[in-house]
C-alpha positions as CSV (number, residue, x, y, z in Angstrom):
1,X,2.4,35.0,-162.0
2,X,2.6,33.2,-158.5
3,X,4.5,34.5,-155.2
4,X,5.6,32.7,-151.9
5,X,4.7,35.1,-148.5
6,X,5.4,38.6,-150.1
7,X,7.1,40.2,-153.1
8,X,8.1,43.7,-154.4
9,X,8.3,45.3,-157.3
10,X,10.0,48.7,-156.7
11,X,8.2,50.5,-154.6
12,X,5.2,48.3,-154.8
13,X,4.5,45.5,-152.3
14,X,2.0,42.7,-151.9
15,X,1.7,40.3,-149.4
16,X,-0.3,36.0,-149.4
17,X,-3.4,36.3,-148.4
18,X,-2.9,32.8,-146.2
19,X,-0.1,31.9,-143.6
20,X,3.4,32.9,-144.1
21,X,4.2,30.3,-146.9
22,X,1.2,30.9,-148.8
23,X,1.4,31.1,-152.1
24,X,-0.9,33.3,-154.5
25,X,-1.5,35.0,-157.8
26,X,-0.2,38.9,-158.7
27,X,-0.2,40.8,-161.9
28,X,2.2,43.4,-162.4
29,X,2.4,46.1,-165.0
30,X,5.2,48.4,-165.9
31,X,5.8,51.3,-168.6
32,X,8.0,52.0,-171.8
33,X,10.6,52.7,-169.3
34,X,10.5,49.5,-167.7
35,X,9.2,50.8,-163.6
36,X,6.4,48.9,-162.4
37,X,2.7,51.0,-162.4
38,X,0.6,49.1,-161.6
39,X,0.6,45.7,-158.9
40,X,-2.9,43.4,-158.1
41,X,-2.4,40.3,-155.8
42,X,-5.3,37.5,-155.4
43,X,-5.1,34.5,-153.6
44,X,-6.7,31.7,-150.8
45,X,-5.4,29.2,-148.5
46,X,-3.6,26.9,-150.6
47,X,-1.4,27.2,-153.6
48,X,-2.6,29.8,-156.1
49,X,-0.9,30.4,-159.6
50,X,-0.2,31.9,-163.2
51,X,0.6,29.6,-165.7
52,X,0.4,31.6,-168.9
53,X,-0.3,35.3,-169.9
54,X,-2.1,36.9,-173.1
55,X,-2.3,40.7,-173.8
56,X,-6.0,40.9,-175.3
57,X,-6.5,42.9,-178.3
58,X,-8.1,45.5,-176.6
59,X,-5.4,46.1,-173.5
60,X,-6.7,43.6,-171.6
61,X,-4.8,40.8,-169.5
62,X,-5.9,37.3,-170.3
63,X,-4.4,34.7,-167.6
64,X,-4.6,30.7,-166.5
65,X,-4.3,29.6,-163.9
66,X,-4.2,27.4,-161.1
67,X,-6.2,27.7,-157.5
68,X,-6.1,26.1,-153.9
69,X,-3.7,23.2,-155.2
70,X,-2.8,20.9,-152.4
71,X,-6.1,21.5,-149.7
72,X,-7.7,17.9,-150.9
73,X,-10.1,17.3,-147.8
74,X,-10.4,21.1,-146.9
75,X,-12.7,23.9,-148.4
76,X,-11.1,26.2,-150.5
77,X,-11.5,30.0,-152.4
78,X,-10.1,32.5,-154.1
79,X,-11.5,35.9,-154.7
80,X,-11.0,37.9,-157.3
81,X,-12.1,41.3,-155.7
82,X,-16.5,40.7,-156.1
83,X,-15.9,37.2,-158.0
84,X,-15.4,34.4,-156.1
85,X,-14.0,31.1,-157.1
86,X,-14.6,27.4,-154.7
87,X,-13.2,25.0,-155.1
88,X,-15.8,21.9,-156.8
89,X,-15.0,20.0,-154.4
90,X,-13.5,19.6,-150.7
91,X,-11.4,16.5,-151.5
92,X,-9.8,17.9,-154.8
93,X,-6.4,19.0,-155.2
94,X,-6.9,22.1,-156.4
95,X,-8.7,23.4,-159.5
96,X,-7.4,25.8,-162.7
97,X,-8.9,29.2,-164.2
98,X,-9.3,31.4,-167.3
99,X,-9.9,34.9,-166.3
100,X,-9.5,38.2,-168.3
101,X,-7.9,41.6,-166.1
102,X,-8.7,45.4,-167.3
103,X,-6.3,48.0,-166.9
104,X,-7.4,51.3,-166.4
105,X,-5.6,54.2,-164.8
106,X,-2.7,52.1,-163.0
107,X,-5.7,50.4,-161.6
108,X,-6.0,46.2,-163.0
109,X,-9.7,44.6,-162.5
110,X,-11.2,41.5,-163.3
111,X,-13.8,41.5,-166.3
112,X,-14.5,38.1,-165.3
113,X,-13.2,34.5,-164.0
114,X,-14.1,31.2,-164.9
115,X,-13.0,28.1,-163.0
116,X,-12.4,25.0,-164.1
117,X,-13.0,21.7,-161.9
118,X,-12.2,17.9,-160.9
119,X,-10.7,16.0,-157.8
120,X,-7.6,15.1,-159.7
121,X,-4.5,17.0,-160.9
122,X,-5.6,20.2,-162.5
123,X,-3.4,23.2,-164.2
124,X,-3.7,25.9,-166.7
125,X,-1.4,25.3,-169.9
126,X,-1.6,28.0,-172.1
127,X,-3.9,31.0,-173.3
128,X,-4.3,32.8,-176.9
129,X,-5.8,35.7,-177.4
130,X,-7.9,36.0,-181.4
131,X,-7.4,38.8,-184.0
132,X,-11.5,38.2,-183.6
133,X,-11.3,39.0,-179.6
134,X,-12.1,35.2,-178.5
135,X,-9.8,33.7,-175.9
136,X,-8.2,30.1,-176.3
137,X,-7.2,28.3,-173.3
138,X,-5.7,24.9,-172.1
139,X,-6.2,23.4,-169.6
140,X,-3.7,20.1,-168.2
141,X,-6.0,17.4,-166.6
142,X,-6.0,13.6,-165.3
143,X,-9.7,11.8,-165.7
144,X,-12.8,13.6,-166.6
145,X,-13.3,17.6,-166.3
146,X,-16.9,19.2,-166.1
147,X,-16.3,22.9,-167.6
148,X,-20.0,24.4,-167.3
149,X,-22.2,21.7,-170.1
150,X,-18.4,20.4,-171.5
151,X,-17.7,17.2,-170.3
152,X,-13.5,16.5,-171.2
153,X,-13.2,12.3,-170.6
154,X,-9.7,12.6,-170.1
155,X,-7.7,9.4,-168.8
156,X,-5.0,8.1,-166.4
157,X,-2.6,9.9,-168.3
158,X,-2.6,13.8,-168.6
159,X,-4.8,15.1,-171.2
160,X,-5.7,18.6,-172.7
161,X,-8.8,20.1,-172.4
162,X,-8.9,23.2,-175.3
163,X,-11.8,25.7,-175.2
164,X,-12.4,28.8,-177.2
165,X,-14.3,31.7,-175.3
166,X,-15.6,35.1,-176.8
167,X,-14.7,37.8,-175.4
168,X,-17.6,38.2,-172.7
169,X,-16.0,34.7,-171.3
170,X,-19.0,31.9,-173.3
171,X,-17.6,29.0,-174.9
172,X,-17.7,28.7,-178.1
173,X,-16.2,25.4,-178.9
174,X,-13.6,22.7,-177.8
175,X,-11.7,20.3,-178.3
176,X,-9.8,17.7,-176.2
177,X,-6.5,16.1,-176.6
178,X,-6.0,12.6,-174.3
179,X,-3.6,10.1,-173.8
180,X,-3.3,6.8,-171.3
181,X,0.1,7.0,-171.1
182,X,0.6,11.0,-170.3
């Protein structure tokens, strides 16, 4: 999910990486009794958040979200421990991401994280983990969207890019739904 400025989860707490009022990403895990056991936050100078979450067959967590929203005209990046995503276009409103995170001994760590970039509206929509370990993600976008070697043409209305990754974060196939009316 996301939080603004700070959030408390029982005895666990996180603070935003940016200024007062900044929104950052969090991943929190509770045990079978409902007690919070793990909490991790990530963020940059813009509004960051998780839009959808799924549980991978391995027990890992898969998320799709957005980062650096509201930073048009400024450079921006978000750090997931050692993985840093930089907003592709300083004039853009922000970018989206998909990531796989492992949970071990109450520690949450990124396995891999990939960015989606364009200079218009962009956000995560949904994520699904398939029985073969694959990960399907859907991203809302307006206008063209470049993801690695794949170009989604989009339209003036909201379009949907659909990408299927293997468990190592490599794209297997893509698809698109586009609508001029949104």
